TORKOL-4160 file (C-alpha; in steps of 0.2 Angstrom, whole numbers, padded with zeros to 4 digits, m for minus):
90
<pt num="1" X="0039" Y="0050" Z="0056"/>
<pt num="2" X="0029" Y="0061" Z="0046"/>
<pt num="3" X="0019" Y="0055" Z="0031"/>
<pt num="4" X="0032" Y="0065" Z="0019"/>
<pt num="5" X="0047" Y="0057" Z="0027"/>
<pt num="6" X="0039" Y="0040" Z="0024"/>
<pt num="7" X="0039" Y="0045" Z="0006"/>
<pt num="8" X="0052" Y="0051" Z="0006"/>
<pt num="9" X="0063" Y="0036" Z="0013"/>
<pt num="10" X="0052" Y="0023" Z="0000"/>
<pt num="11" X="0056" Y="0033" Z="m0015"/>
<pt num="12" X="0076" Y="0041" Z="m0011"/>
<pt num="13" X="0069" Y="0049" Z="m0031"/>
<pt num="14" X="0061" Y="0060" Z="m0023"/>
<pt num="15" X="0067" Y="0078" Z="m0018"/>
<pt num="16" X="0058" Y="0092" Z="m0007"/>
<pt num="17" X="0054" Y="0098" Z="m0027"/>
<pt num="18" X="0039" Y="0087" Z="m0029"/>
<pt num="19" X="0031" Y="0094" Z="m0012"/>
<pt num="20" X="0020" Y="0105" Z="m0005"/>
<pt num="21" X="0010" Y="0112" Z="0008"/>
<pt num="22" X="m0003" Y="0123" Z="0012"/>
<pt num="23" X="m0009" Y="0124" Z="0029"/>
<pt num="24" X="m0008" Y="0109" Z="0036"/>
<pt num="25" X="m0013" Y="0099" Z="0019"/>
<pt num="26" X="0003" Y="0091" Z="0009"/>
<pt num="27" X="0005" Y="0093" Z="m0009"/>
<pt num="28" X="0012" Y="0077" Z="m0018"/>
<pt num="29" X="0015" Y="0074" Z="m0034"/>
<pt num="30" X="0002" Y="0062" Z="m0043"/>
<pt num="31" X="0018" Y="0049" Z="m0047"/>
<pt num="32" X="0010" Y="0032" Z="m0050"/>
<pt num="33" X="0022" Y="0025" Z="m0042"/>
<pt num="34" X="0013" Y="0036" Z="m0028"/>
<pt num="35" X="m0002" Y="0037" Z="m0027"/>
<pt num="36" X="m0002" Y="0017" Z="m0030"/>
<pt num="37" X="0011" Y="0014" Z="m0011"/>
<pt num="38" X="m0002" Y="0029" Z="m0004"/>
<pt num="39" X="m0020" Y="0017" Z="m0009"/>
<pt num="40" X="m0008" Y="0004" Z="m0004"/>
<pt num="41" X="0000" Y="0008" Z="0011"/>
<pt num="42" X="m0009" Y="0025" Z="0019"/>
<pt num="43" X="m0024" Y="0021" Z="0030"/>
<pt num="44" X="m0033" Y="0037" Z="0024"/>
<pt num="45" X="m0031" Y="0037" Z="0007"/>
<pt num="46" X="m0050" Y="0041" Z="0004"/>
<pt num="47" X="m0048" Y="0057" Z="0007"/>
<pt num="48" X="m0035" Y="0062" Z="m0006"/>
<pt num="49" X="m0041" Y="0073" Z="m0021"/>
<pt num="50" X="m0031" Y="0076" Z="m0035"/>
<pt num="51" X="m0026" Y="0094" Z="m0046"/>
<pt num="52" X="m0017" Y="0100" Z="m0057"/>
<pt num="53" X="m0005" Y="0113" Z="m0051"/>
<pt num="54" X="m0004" Y="0130" Z="m0056"/>
<pt num="55" X="0006" Y="0132" Z="m0071"/>
<pt num="56" X="0011" Y="0147" Z="m0063"/>
<pt num="57" X="0021" Y="0141" Z="m0049"/>
<pt num="58" X="0040" Y="0139" Z="m0054"/>
<pt num="59" X="0043" Y="0134" Z="m0037"/>
<pt num="60" X="0038" Y="0112" Z="m0035"/>
<pt num="61" X="0039" Y="0102" Z="m0050"/>
<pt num="62" X="0020" Y="0101" Z="m0046"/>
<pt num="63" X="0017" Y="0117" Z="m0057"/>
<pt num="64" X="0005" Y="0110" Z="m0072"/>
<pt num="65" X="0004" Y="0093" Z="m0069"/>
<pt num="66" X="m0007" Y="0080" Z="m0056"/>
<pt num="67" X="m0004" Y="0080" Z="m0041"/>
<pt num="68" X="m0010" Y="0073" Z="m0023"/>
<pt num="69" X="m0017" Y="0084" Z="m0010"/>
<pt num="70" X="m0017" Y="0075" Z="0006"/>
<pt num="71" X="m0025" Y="0083" Z="0021"/>
<pt num="72" X="m0020" Y="0083" Z="0038"/>
<pt num="73" X="m0002" Y="0078" Z="0032"/>
<pt num="74" X="0008" Y="0094" Z="0028"/>
<pt num="75" X="0017" Y="0103" Z="0042"/>
<pt num="76" X="0009" Y="0108" Z="0058"/>
<pt num="77" X="0020" Y="0120" Z="0064"/>
<pt num="78" X="0014" Y="0126" Z="0078"/>
<pt num="79" X="0015" Y="0108" Z="0087"/>
<pt num="80" X="0031" Y="0104" Z="0082"/>
<pt num="81" X="0037" Y="0119" Z="0091"/>
<pt num="82" X="0027" Y="0112" Z="0106"/>
<pt num="83" X="0035" Y="0097" Z="0105"/>
<pt num="84" X="0054" Y="0104" Z="0105"/>
<pt num="85" X="0052" Y="0111" Z="0115"/>
<pt num="86" X="0047" Y="0097" Z="0129"/>
<pt num="87" X="0058" Y="0087" Z="0123"/>
<pt num="88" X="0072" Y="0100" Z="0130"/>
<pt num="89" X="0064" Y="0104" Z="0146"/>
<pt num="90" X="0065" Y="0085" Z="0148"/>
């Protein structure tokens, strides 16, 4: 299960608009509950950084607010496609 899926399962009020992606990084709005959960449950929390989302980015809830950048926890499309192809063969 991906980290995004874990967060959505733990916090059912999160929506797709609370997340963003860049390459293999996962972005999430830095709600206090999310940050606390990550500190307690995500073994790579030391690599998580904060940023202010671009205020002109209207395609997600992170526009102009504090967000978390979680490296290598985003979408790995090439790997996901390869795994899907492998499972279809099996």
